[in-house]
ROMAR-113163 format. One record per residue (C-alpha): x, z, y; residue number from 0. Coordinates in steps of 0.5 Angstrom, whole numbers, plus 2048, in hexadecimal, padded with zeros to 3 digits. Layout:
N
<node x="X" z="Z" y="Y" nr="NUM"/>
...
% end
This chain:
110
<node x="7E6" z="76A" y="84B" nr="0"/>
<node x="7E5" z="767" y="852" nr="1"/>
<node x="7EA" z="769" y="858" nr="2"/>
<node x="7E7" z="76F" y="85C" nr="3"/>
<node x="7E7" z="76A" y="862" nr="4"/>
<node x="7E2" z="766" y="85E" nr="5"/>
<node x="7DD" z="76B" y="85B" nr="6"/>
<node x="7D7" z="76C" y="85F" nr="7"/>
<node x="7D7" z="774" y="861" nr="8"/>
<node x="7D1" z="778" y="860" nr="9"/>
<node x="7CB" z="778" y="866" nr="10"/>
<node x="7CC" z="771" y="868" nr="11"/>
<node x="7C5" z="76F" y="86A" nr="12"/>
<node x="7C2" z="768" y="868" nr="13"/>
<node x="7BC" z="768" y="86C" nr="14"/>
<node x="7BD" z="761" y="870" nr="15"/>
<node x="7C0" z="75E" y="86A" nr="16"/>
<node x="7BF" z="757" y="866" nr="17"/>
<node x="7BC" z="758" y="85F" nr="18"/>
<node x="7BD" z="754" y="859" nr="19"/>
<node x="7BA" z="755" y="852" nr="20"/>
<node x="7BB" z="753" y="84B" nr="21"/>
<node x="7B9" z="755" y="845" nr="22"/>
<node x="7BF" z="759" y="844" nr="23"/>
<node x="7C1" z="75C" y="84A" nr="24"/>
<node x="7BE" z="75C" y="852" nr="25"/>
<node x="7C4" z="75B" y="857" nr="26"/>
<node x="7C4" z="75E" y="85E" nr="27"/>
<node x="7C8" z="75B" y="863" nr="28"/>
<node x="7CA" z="75D" y="86A" nr="29"/>
<node x="7D0" z="75C" y="86F" nr="30"/>
<node x="7D4" z="761" y="870" nr="31"/>
<node x="7D9" z="75F" y="876" nr="32"/>
<node x="7DF" z="760" y="872" nr="33"/>
<node x="7E4" z="75A" y="86F" nr="34"/>
<node x="7E3" z="75C" y="868" nr="35"/>
<node x="7DD" z="75D" y="863" nr="36"/>
<node x="7DA" z="763" y="860" nr="37"/>
<node x="7D7" z="764" y="85A" nr="38"/>
<node x="7D2" z="769" y="856" nr="39"/>
<node x="7CF" z="768" y="84F" nr="40"/>
<node x="7C9" z="76C" y="84D" nr="41"/>
<node x="7C7" z="76D" y="846" nr="42"/>
<node x="7C2" z="772" y="845" nr="43"/>
<node x="7C0" z="776" y="83E" nr="44"/>
<node x="7BA" z="772" y="83E" nr="45"/>
<node x="7BF" z="76C" y="83B" nr="46"/>
<node x="7C2" z="770" y="836" nr="47"/>
<node x="7C3" z="778" y="835" nr="48"/>
<node x="7CA" z="777" y="832" nr="49"/>
<node x="7CF" z="778" y="838" nr="50"/>
<node x="7D4" z="773" y="833" nr="51"/>
<node x="7CF" z="76D" y="834" nr="52"/>
<node x="7CE" z="76F" y="83C" nr="53"/>
<node x="7D5" z="76F" y="83D" nr="54"/>
<node x="7D6" z="768" y="839" nr="55"/>
<node x="7D1" z="765" y="83D" nr="56"/>
<node x="7D5" z="767" y="844" nr="57"/>
<node x="7DB" z="765" y="841" nr="58"/>
<node x="7D9" z="75E" y="840" nr="59"/>
<node x="7D6" z="75E" y="847" nr="60"/>
<node x="7DC" z="760" y="84A" nr="61"/>
<node x="7E0" z="75B" y="846" nr="62"/>
<node x="7DC" z="755" y="848" nr="63"/>
<node x="7DC" z="758" y="84F" nr="64"/>
<node x="7E3" z="759" y="850" nr="65"/>
<node x="7E4" z="751" y="84D" nr="66"/>
<node x="7DF" z="74F" y="852" nr="67"/>
<node x="7E1" z="753" y="858" nr="68"/>
<node x="7E7" z="74E" y="85A" nr="69"/>
<node x="7E2" z="748" y="85B" nr="70"/>
<node x="7DD" z="74D" y="85F" nr="71"/>
<node x="7DB" z="74D" y="866" nr="72"/>
<node x="7DE" z="754" y="869" nr="73"/>
<node x="7DB" z="759" y="86D" nr="74"/>
<node x="7D5" z="75B" y="868" nr="75"/>
<node x="7D2" z="761" y="865" nr="76"/>
<node x="7CF" z="75F" y="85E" nr="77"/>
<node x="7CB" z="763" y="859" nr="78"/>
<node x="7C9" z="761" y="852" nr="79"/>
<node x="7C3" z="765" y="84F" nr="80"/>
<node x="7C3" z="763" y="848" nr="81"/>
<node x="7BD" z="762" y="844" nr="82"/>
<node x="7BB" z="763" y="83C" nr="83"/>
<node x="7BD" z="75B" y="83B" nr="84"/>
<node x="7C4" z="75C" y="83C" nr="85"/>
<node x="7C5" z="75F" y="835" nr="86"/>
<node x="7C3" z="759" y="832" nr="87"/>
<node x="7C8" z="754" y="835" nr="88"/>
<node x="7CF" z="753" y="833" nr="89"/>
<node x="7D5" z="754" y="838" nr="90"/>
<node x="7D5" z="74C" y="839" nr="91"/>
<node x="7CE" z="74C" y="83B" nr="92"/>
<node x="7CE" z="752" y="840" nr="93"/>
<node x="7D4" z="74E" y="843" nr="94"/>
<node x="7D0" z="748" y="844" nr="95"/>
<node x="7CA" z="74C" y="846" nr="96"/>
<node x="7CE" z="750" y="84B" nr="97"/>
<node x="7D1" z="74A" y="84E" nr="98"/>
<node x="7CB" z="746" y="84F" nr="99"/>
<node x="7C7" z="74C" y="853" nr="100"/>
<node x="7CD" z="74D" y="857" nr="101"/>
<node x="7CD" z="745" y="859" nr="102"/>
<node x="7C6" z="746" y="85A" nr="103"/>
<node x="7C7" z="74B" y="85F" nr="104"/>
<node x="7CC" z="747" y="863" nr="105"/>
<node x="7D2" z="74C" y="861" nr="106"/>
<node x="7D7" z="747" y="85D" nr="107"/>
<node x="7DB" z="742" y="861" nr="108"/>
<node x="7DA" z="73B" y="85F" nr="109"/>
% end
């Protein structure tokens, strides 16, 4: 679970955001003017009807993001909208996919 300060609040608009798409998820990113990153993860019932599966996907994403947050550029709101392709991937594959997407978005320090 993210700390409360790292959770994306409801009602945050991503109108002028940068979008990055993969087969597993869509990533929306915008600057928030703070000194920390805030994350949101959306897993709809279209992915799987069972809450157990949806929660497992969220846990995997939260763990990967908490590991990568140390190397990320601060001051961004980041929203992940998952797609059906995320079910076929293992935890390690998802880690690599998320890391590559964040690198392409320019959010990971080099």
